[in-house]
C-alpha positions as a Markdown table, in Angstrom:
| # | Residue | x | y | z |
|---|---|---|---|---|
| 1 | Met | -72.1 | 46.1 | -15.6 |
| 2 | Leu | -72.7 | 47.4 | -11.9 |
| 3 | Leu | -72.8 | 50.9 | -13.3 |
| 4 | Thr | -75.0 | 50.4 | -16.3 |
| 5 | Ala | -77.3 | 49.4 | -13.5 |
| 6 | Lys | -76.8 | 52.6 | -12.0 |
| 7 | Phe | -77.3 | 54.4 | -14.4 |
| 8 | Ile | -80.5 | 52.5 | -16.2 |
| 9 | Gly | -82.2 | 52.8 | -12.3 |
| 10 | Trp | -81.6 | 56.7 | -12.2 |
| 11 | Leu | -82.7 | 56.8 | -16.0 |
| 12 | Ser | -85.9 | 54.5 | -15.1 |
| 13 | Glu | -86.9 | 55.5 | -11.4 |
| 14 | Gly | -84.8 | 59.4 | -10.7 |
| 15 | Val | -82.9 | 57.5 | -8.3 |
| 16 | Ile | -79.3 | 57.4 | -7.3 |
| 17 | Phe | -78.5 | 54.2 | -6.2 |
| 18 | Ser | -75.6 | 52.7 | -4.6 |
| 19 | Lys | -74.0 | 49.6 | -6.5 |
| 20 | Ser | -74.5 | 47.4 | -4.5 |
| 21 | Gln | -78.6 | 48.5 | -4.5 |
| 22 | Ala | -78.3 | 48.6 | -8.4 |
| 23 | Ala | -77.7 | 45.2 | -8.3 |
| 24 | Glu | -80.5 | 44.5 | -6.2 |
| 25 | Trp | -82.4 | 47.1 | -8.0 |
| 26 | Gly | -81.7 | 45.4 | -11.5 |
| 27 | Leu | -82.5 | 41.5 | -10.2 |
| 28 | Met | -86.2 | 42.8 | -9.6 |
| 29 | Lys | -86.5 | 45.0 | -12.7 |
| 30 | Leu | -84.6 | 44.5 | -15.3 |
| 31 | Lys | -86.0 | 42.5 | -18.2 |
| 32 | Ser | -82.1 | 41.6 | -19.5 |
| 33 | Asn | -80.5 | 38.4 | -19.7 |
| 34 | Trp | -77.3 | 40.2 | -18.8 |
| 35 | Lys | -79.0 | 40.8 | -14.8 |
| 36 | Glu | -78.8 | 37.3 | -14.1 |
| 37 | His | -74.6 | 38.4 | -13.5 |
| 38 | Leu | -75.6 | 41.1 | -10.8 |
| 39 | Gln | -75.2 | 39.2 | -7.9 |
| 40 | Asn | -71.6 | 37.6 | -9.2 |
| 41 | Ala | -70.4 | 41.3 | -9.9 |
| 42 | Lys | -71.8 | 42.5 | -6.3 |
| 43 | Glu | -69.9 | 39.8 | -4.7 |
| 44 | Leu | -66.8 | 40.2 | -6.5 |
| 45 | Arg | -67.4 | 44.4 | -5.8 |
| 46 | Lys | -67.6 | 43.0 | -2.1 |
| 47 | Asn | -65.1 | 40.2 | -2.0 |
| 48 | Pro | -62.3 | 41.1 | -4.8 |
| 49 | Val | -60.3 | 37.8 | -3.6 |
| 50 | Lys | -63.2 | 36.0 | -4.9 |
| 51 | Ala | -61.6 | 36.5 | -8.3 |
| 52 | Lys | -58.8 | 34.2 | -7.8 |
| 53 | Leu | -61.3 | 31.6 | -7.4 |
| 54 | Pro | -62.1 | 29.1 | -10.6 |
| 55 | Glu | -66.1 | 29.9 | -11.0 |
| 56 | Tyr | -65.4 | 33.9 | -11.1 |
| 57 | Ser | -62.3 | 33.2 | -12.8 |
| 58 | Glu | -64.2 | 31.5 | -15.7 |
| 59 | Trp | -67.1 | 33.9 | -15.5 |
| 60 | Ile | -64.3 | 37.3 | -15.9 |
| 61 | Asn | -63.0 | 35.3 | -18.7 |
| 62 | Asn | -66.6 | 35.0 | -20.2 |
| 63 | Phe | -67.7 | 38.7 | -19.4 |
| 64 | Asp | -67.3 | 40.6 | -23.1 |
| 65 | Ser | -70.8 | 39.4 | -24.4 |
| 66 | Ile | -71.9 | 40.4 | -21.0 |
| 67 | Ile | -70.8 | 44.0 | -20.7 |
| 68 | Ile | -72.0 | 44.6 | -24.4 |
| 69 | Glu | -75.1 | 42.8 | -23.7 |
| 70 | Ala | -75.5 | 45.7 | -20.5 |
| 71 | Ser | -74.1 | 48.3 | -22.4 |
| 72 | Asn | -76.4 | 47.8 | -25.4 |
| 73 | Asp | -79.3 | 48.1 | -23.1 |
| 74 | Leu | -77.9 | 51.5 | -21.8 |
| 75 | Tyr | -77.6 | 52.9 | -24.8 |
| 76 | Met | -81.4 | 51.8 | -25.4 |
| 77 | Gln | -82.3 | 53.3 | -22.2 |
| 78 | Leu | -80.6 | 56.4 | -23.0 |
| 79 | Asn | -82.4 | 57.2 | -26.4 |
| 80 | Glu | -85.8 | 56.4 | -25.0 |
| 81 | Ser | -85.0 | 58.5 | -22.4 |
| 82 | Glu | -83.8 | 61.4 | -24.7 |
| 83 | Ser | -86.8 | 61.2 | -26.9 |
| 84 | Ile | -89.0 | 62.1 | -23.4 |
| 85 | Leu | -86.7 | 65.0 | -22.7 |
């Protein structure tokens, strides 16, 4: 999810963000519902042991639909960028 935000940020802004920067950018700029999950992804990236906590393990177990939504957004952004090029 962080990489998806990073790629969309690059396609939209022309800037290569770090994963943490991409999470912050996505929280401010993305319009899709999956952006709400970027903070959790950023937190787990910095502190992977938190994945064992109940609130994060439940979130991880329901991750499929979030990833699909993020992937669809990236696909749409790629298509839009392709038509500009």
